[in-house]
C-alpha positions in Angstrom: 78.8 131.9 59.3 76.0 131.3 61.8 76.5 129.3 65.0 73.9 128.0 67.3 73.8 128.9 71.0 74.5 125.3 72.0 77.5 125.0 69.7 79.0 128.3 70.9 78.4 127.4 74.6 80.1 124.0 74.1 83.2 125.4 72.4 83.6 128.3 74.8 82.9 126.3 77.9 80.0 128.6 78.8 76.4 128.0 79.7 73.6 129.4 77.4 72.7 131.6 80.4 76.2 133.1 80.4 75.9 133.9 76.7 72.5 135.6 77.2 74.0 137.5 80.1 76.7 138.9 77.7 73.9 139.9 75.4 72.1 141.8 78.1 75.3 143.6 79.0 75.7 144.6 75.4 78.8 142.5 74.7 77.1 140.3 72.1 74.6 141.2 69.5 73.5 137.8 68.2 70.6 137.3 65.9 67.6 135.1 65.3 67.2 132.6 62.4 64.1 132.1 60.3 63.0 129.2 62.6 63.3 131.5 65.7 66.5 130.0 67.1 69.2 132.4 68.2 72.6 132.4 66.6 76.0 134.1 66.7 78.1 135.1 63.8 81.9 135.4 63.3 82.0 138.9 64.8 80.4 137.5 68.0 82.9 134.6 68.1 85.8 137.1 67.8 84.4 139.0 70.7 83.8 135.9 72.8 87.4 134.6 72.2 88.7 138.0 73.3 86.6 137.9 76.4 87.6 134.4 77.3 91.3 135.2 77.0 91.0 137.6 79.9 88.5 135.5 81.7 91.0 132.6 81.6 93.5 134.8 83.3 91.2 135.1 86.3 89.3 138.2 85.4 85.8 138.2 87.1 83.0 138.6 84.6 82.2 142.1 85.8 85.8 143.2 85.0 85.5 141.7 81.6 82.3 143.6 81.0 83.9 146.8 82.2 86.9 146.3 80.0 84.9 145.6 76.8 82.4 148.4 77.2 85.0 151.1 76.9 85.6 151.7 80.6 89.3 150.7 80.6 92.3 152.4 79.0 95.3 150.5 77.7 97.3 151.3 80.8 94.5 150.0 83.0 94.3 146.8 81.0 98.1 146.3 81.3 97.9 146.9 85.1 95.1 144.4 85.4 97.0 141.7 83.5 100.0 142.3 85.8 97.8 141.9 88.8 96.5 138.6 87.4 100.1 137.5 87.0 100.9 138.2 90.6 97.8 136.3 91.6 98.8 133.3 89.5 102.3 133.3 91.1 100.7 133.4 94.5 98.5 130.5 93.6 101.4 128.6 92.2 103.3 129.0 95.5 100.2 128.0 97.5 99.7 124.7 95.5 103.4 123.9 95.8 103.2 124.2 99.6 99.9 122.2 99.5 101.6 119.4 97.5 104.5 119.4 100.0 102.1 119.1 102.9 100.2 116.3 101.2 103.5 114.5 100.6 104.3 114.7 104.3 100.8 113.4 105.1 101.3 110.4 102.7 104.6 109.6 104.3 103.0 109.6 107.7 100.2 107.3 106.5 102.8 104.9 105.0 104.4 104.4 108.5 101.1 103.5 110.2 101.6 99.8 110.0 105.3 100.1 111.1 104.5 102.2 114.2 101.2 100.7 115.2 101.9 98.7 118.3 105.5 99.6 117.9 108.0 102.3 118.8 110.8 104.2 117.2 113.3 106.6 118.7 113.3 109.7 116.5 114.1 113.4 116.4 110.8 115.4 116.4 110.9 118.7 114.6 110.2 121.9 116.4 106.5 122.9 116.1 104.1 125.5 117.3 100.9 124.6 119.2 97.9 126.8 119.9 94.6 126.1 121.6 91.6 128.2 122.4 89.9 128.3 125.9 88.1 125.0 125.1 90.7 123.4 122.9 89.6 123.6 119.2 86.8 126.1 119.7 85.9 129.0 121.9 83.0 131.4 122.6 85.5 134.2 122.5 85.2 136.0 119.1 88.9 136.8 118.9 89.8 133.2 119.6 87.3 132.1 116.9 89.1 134.3 114.4 92.5 132.8 115.4 91.1 129.3 115.2 89.7 130.1 111.7 93.2 131.0 110.6 94.6 127.6 111.8 91.8 125.8 110.0 92.5 127.8 106.9 96.1 126.6 107.0 95.2 122.9 106.9 96.6 120.5 105.9 99.9 122.1 106.8 98.4 122.9 110.2 97.1 119.8 111.9 94.6 118.8 114.5 96.6 118.0 117.6 96.6 117.4 121.4 99.3 118.2 123.9 99.9 116.5 127.3 102.4 118.3 129.6 104.7 116.1 131.5 103.7 117.8 134.8 100.0 118.2 134.1 98.6 117.9 137.6 95.4 116.2 136.5 96.9 114.2 133.6 94.6 115.9 131.2 95.6 116.7 127.6 94.4 119.8 125.7 93.2 119.9 122.1 94.5 122.5 119.7 96.3 123.0 116.4 100.0 122.4 115.5 102.3 123.4 112.7 105.9 122.4 112.1 108.0 125.6 112.7 109.8 125.4 109.4 106.6 124.9 107.4 105.0 127.8 109.2 107.8 130.0 107.9 107.6 128.6 104.4 103.9 129.4 104.0 104.1 132.7 105.9 101.7 131.6 108.5 101.0 134.4 111.0 101.3 132.8 114.4 99.3 134.2 117.3 101.3 135.7 120.2 100.2 132.9 122.6 101.3 130.1 120.2 103.6 127.8 122.1 106.9 126.6 120.6 107.7 123.0 121.3 111.4 122.6 120.5 113.1 119.9 118.5 113.9 117.0 120.7 114.4 113.2 120.9 111.1 111.4 121.1 109.5 108.0 121.4 107.4 107.8 118.2 104.3 105.5 117.9 100.9 105.3 116.3 97.8 104.4 118.3 94.2 103.8 117.4 91.5 105.6 119.4 87.8 105.4 119.3 85.3 108.3 119.4 86.3 108.8 123.1 89.4 110.6 121.9 87.2 113.6 120.9 86.4 114.0 124.6 89.4 112.7 126.4 92.5 113.2 124.2 94.9 112.0 127.0 93.9 108.4 126.0 96.2 108.7 123.0 99.2 108.9 125.3 98.4 106.1 127.8 100.1 103.2 126.0 103.3 105.2 125.2 103.6 106.6 128.7 103.1 103.1 130.2 105.9 101.9 127.8 108.2 104.7 129.1 107.5 103.8 132.7 108.2 100.1 132.2 111.6 100.9 130.6 112.6 103.7 132.9 112.5 106.5 130.4 112.0 110.0 131.8 109.4 112.1 130.0 110.9 115.6 130.2 108.4 117.9 128.4 105.1 118.0 126.5 104.0 115.1 124.4 102.2 115.7 121.1 99.5 113.7 119.4 98.4 114.5 115.8 95.4 113.0 114.0 96.6 111.1 110.9 93.3 109.7 109.6 89.8 108.9 110.8 87.8 105.9 109.7 84.0 106.3 109.9 81.1 104.0 110.2 78.2 103.7 107.7 76.4 106.6 109.3 79.4 108.8 108.8 80.3 108.9 112.5 83.9 108.5 113.7 85.0 104.8 114.3 88.7 104.6 114.5 91.2 107.5 114.7 94.9 106.8 113.9 96.9 109.1 116.1 100.6 110.0 115.6 102.1 110.2 119.1 105.5 111.8 120.0 106.7 111.5 123.6 109.9 113.4 124.5 112.3 111.2 126.5 115.6 111.3 128.2 
């Protein structure tokens, strides 16, 4: 049987360009019909199905070409398949952790209306916090590398700000946070200067901040700290603010940021 390039490309999920690439690499022979159009026969289809089996396992095209041009022994092929299996298991674990992180994010979103302009006394989980010289970013190359690792761990890692109870100037600092247990689950390599904030009882609330939060993160804590002073609560350690979601205006700029605030009290 003869099959057109378009039909083969559709069934195989390949572009005509990919099929032509296989031809140039000697993996397909193909032919040309009387009207000048190229075609593939059953022998070509058999080859393509064999190629796509390995490609579907995650083989890069160049490895497929190497394997089907006589440059791979049976032992090499078996080793490569085992490697693909390990990669698949690693991806499976990654997506399981990603789904867990998204679940936590959804649960936090679902509590916004409950905690907005309201407070709850809750136990905050232990978390790690890290910041560069200037908060999220730094001109220092090593700190840039560390920041990139935190960004790569999102959404398990979160954008955060910390305000120390004894901060002399009342200024908060931007950085990144990750729940200690979640860091262990995903095998996140913590930098040596990451700060551990222990599990503790907190006043938990959600506040809305405008774009000023990006320049003065301490504004996220003002309402909660005022509430503590009015009721005689003692803030005994660092408070944490984590960004839940950001609404934007029509030009794409930040409008409202919903911030999850945890203030440790005694």
